[in-house]
C-alpha positions as CSV (number, residue, x, y, z in Angstrom):
1,M,14.4,11.0,-24.8
2,K,12.3,8.5,-23.0
3,Y,15.2,7.4,-20.9
4,F,16.2,10.9,-20.1
5,V,12.7,11.7,-18.8
6,L,12.8,8.5,-16.7
7,A,16.2,9.3,-15.3
8,A,15.2,12.8,-14.5
9,A,12.0,11.7,-12.7
10,L,13.9,9.2,-10.6
11,T,16.6,11.6,-9.5
12,L,17.0,11.2,-5.8
13,P,19.9,9.8,-3.8
14,F,19.3,6.2,-4.8
15,G,21.5,5.1,-2.0
16,A,18.8,6.7,0.3
17,T,16.2,4.7,-1.6
18,S,18.1,1.5,-1.1
19,M,18.5,2.3,2.6
20,A,14.8,3.1,2.9
21,L,14.0,-0.4,1.5
22,A,16.6,-2.1,3.6
23,A,16.0,-0.2,6.8
24,G,12.5,-1.7,7.4
25,G,10.6,-0.8,10.5
26,G,6.9,0.2,10.7
27,N,5.1,0.1,7.4
28,E,8.3,-0.2,5.4
29,S,8.9,-3.9,6.2
30,A,6.9,-6.9,5.1
31,P,4.3,-7.8,7.7
32,K,4.3,-11.1,9.6
33,K,2.2,-14.0,8.3
34,P,-1.4,-14.0,9.6
35,K,-2.1,-16.4,12.5
36,C,-5.8,-16.8,12.0
37,Q,-8.2,-18.4,9.5
38,T,-10.6,-16.7,7.1
39,G,-12.7,-13.9,8.8
40,L,-10.7,-14.0,12.0
41,V,-8.2,-11.6,13.5
42,Y,-5.7,-12.2,16.2
43,D,-6.4,-10.5,19.6
44,K,-3.2,-10.0,21.5
45,K,-5.1,-9.6,24.8
46,T,-6.9,-12.9,24.7
47,K,-4.3,-14.6,22.5
48,T,-7.0,-16.0,20.4
49,C,-8.5,-15.5,16.9
50,V,-11.7,-13.5,17.0
51,N,-14.3,-12.6,14.4
52,A,-13.2,-9.5,12.6
53,Q,-16.7,-8.2,12.3
54,E,-17.6,-8.6,16.0
55,S,-14.2,-7.8,17.5
56,S,-13.5,-4.7,19.6
57,L,-10.0,-4.5,18.3
58,D,-8.7,-1.0,17.5
59,V,-8.4,0.2,13.9
60,D,-4.5,0.0,14.1
61,T,-4.6,-3.7,15.0
62,L,-7.1,-4.4,12.2
63,Y,-4.9,-2.4,9.8
64,Q,-1.9,-4.5,10.7
65,T,-4.0,-7.7,10.2
66,V,-5.1,-6.4,6.7
67,R,-1.4,-5.8,5.8
68,S,-0.5,-9.3,6.9
69,L,-3.3,-10.9,5.0
70,A,-2.6,-8.9,1.9
71,Y,1.1,-9.8,2.0
72,A,0.1,-13.4,2.3
73,G,-2.0,-13.1,-0.8
74,R,-5.3,-13.5,1.1
75,Y,-7.0,-10.6,-0.5
76,D,-10.6,-11.8,0.1
77,D,-9.7,-12.3,3.8
78,A,-8.2,-8.8,3.9
79,Q,-11.4,-7.4,2.5
80,T,-13.4,-9.1,5.2
81,V,-11.3,-7.3,7.8
82,L,-11.5,-4.1,5.9
83,A,-15.3,-4.3,6.0
84,A,-15.0,-4.1,9.8
85,M,-13.0,-0.8,9.6
86,P,-14.2,2.8,9.1
87,Q,-15.1,3.1,5.5
88,D,-14.1,6.7,5.2
89,D,-10.6,6.1,6.7
90,D,-7.9,6.7,4.0
91,R,-6.0,3.6,5.1
92,T,-9.1,1.5,4.6
93,L,-9.6,3.0,1.2
94,T,-5.9,2.5,0.4
95,Y,-6.0,-1.2,1.2
96,M,-9.3,-1.7,-0.6
97,G,-7.5,-0.3,-3.6
98,F,-4.5,-2.5,-3.0
99,T,-6.5,-5.7,-2.6
100,N,-8.7,-5.0,-5.6
101,R,-5.7,-4.3,-7.7
102,K,-4.1,-7.6,-6.7
103,M,-7.3,-9.4,-7.5
104,G,-7.3,-7.9,-11.0
105,N,-10.0,-5.2,-10.4
106,V,-7.9,-2.4,-11.6
107,D,-10.6,0.2,-12.3
108,T,-12.1,-0.4,-8.8
109,A,-8.6,-0.2,-7.3
110,M,-7.9,3.2,-8.9
111,A,-11.2,4.5,-7.7
112,F,-10.4,3.5,-4.1
113,Y,-6.9,5.1,-4.4
114,T,-8.4,8.3,-5.7
115,R,-10.9,8.4,-2.8
116,A,-8.1,7.7,-0.3
117,I,-6.1,10.7,-1.7
118,E,-9.2,12.9,-1.7
119,V,-9.6,12.1,2.1
120,N,-5.9,12.6,2.7
121,P,-3.9,14.2,0.0
122,S,-0.7,13.4,2.0
123,N,-1.4,9.7,1.9
124,V,1.9,8.7,0.3
125,L,1.2,5.0,0.5
126,A,-2.0,5.4,-1.6
127,R,0.0,7.4,-4.1
128,S,2.7,4.7,-4.2
129,Y,0.2,1.9,-4.7
130,M,-1.6,3.9,-7.3
131,G,1.7,4.6,-9.0
132,Q,2.6,0.9,-8.9
133,G,-0.8,0.1,-10.5
134,L,0.0,2.7,-13.2
135,V,3.4,1.0,-13.8
136,E,1.6,-2.3,-14.2
137,M,-0.7,-0.7,-16.8
138,G,2.3,0.7,-18.7
139,Q,1.4,4.3,-17.8
140,I,4.8,5.4,-16.7
141,P,4.3,9.2,-17.1
142,A,1.3,9.0,-14.8
143,A,3.3,6.9,-12.3
144,I,6.1,9.5,-12.4
145,K,3.5,12.2,-11.5
146,E,2.6,10.2,-8.4
147,L,6.3,9.9,-7.5
148,H,6.5,13.7,-7.7
149,A,3.4,14.0,-5.6
150,I,4.8,11.7,-3.0
151,R,7.8,14.0,-2.7
152,A,5.7,17.1,-2.7
153,H,3.7,15.7,0.3
154,G,6.8,15.0,2.4
155,G,7.4,11.4,1.3
156,T,11.0,11.8,0.3
157,G,13.1,9.0,1.8
158,T,10.0,6.8,2.7
159,W,9.2,3.3,1.6
160,A,6.4,4.7,-0.5
161,E,8.8,6.8,-2.5
162,A,11.5,4.1,-2.8
163,S,9.1,1.3,-3.8
164,L,7.5,3.5,-6.5
165,A,10.8,4.6,-7.8
166,K,12.0,1.0,-8.0
167,A,8.7,0.0,-9.8
168,I,9.2,2.8,-12.3
169,A,12.8,1.8,-12.9
170,T,12.3,-2.0,-13.0
171,G,8.7,-2.7,-13.7
172,E,8.6,-4.7,-10.4
173,T,5.9,-3.9,-8.0
174,F,5.4,-4.8,-4.3
175,N,3.0,-7.1,-2.6
176,Y,2.7,-5.1,0.7
């Protein structure tokens, strides 16, 4: 019965899932390695590393820096950059959740994911990361609910859907 429920929950063109993972592009591919030391972010205009807290970089540039730092396992550094970002932005909340989860602060992470989803119920990345956290905690039925929510919010065929489906099927979660 357990396997039937899992198979039913994961029903989607799995070829599409594989293509979504392989296609890359945008937020679907692993970010580049960070170029700067702790507390600094790369400014493309000046081609230098600048203080994250004092920079005039736009939120999208800071967000890409956070992704790079998180992918490199530099979670404390990612949180330093996140502190310079709008605290009510659902992307900020999503990555505060992600970095906390990777640092072992699971309850804090889940609270950040919940807040991100409250701000933007269609934030499929927050749902995917929350679902991956649930997989890590062995809460597969709850992770499957997040997978269904991703699909209900237009996330079918996205990296968020594919990565959570893979995590549910294999137990392997992602670092970006």
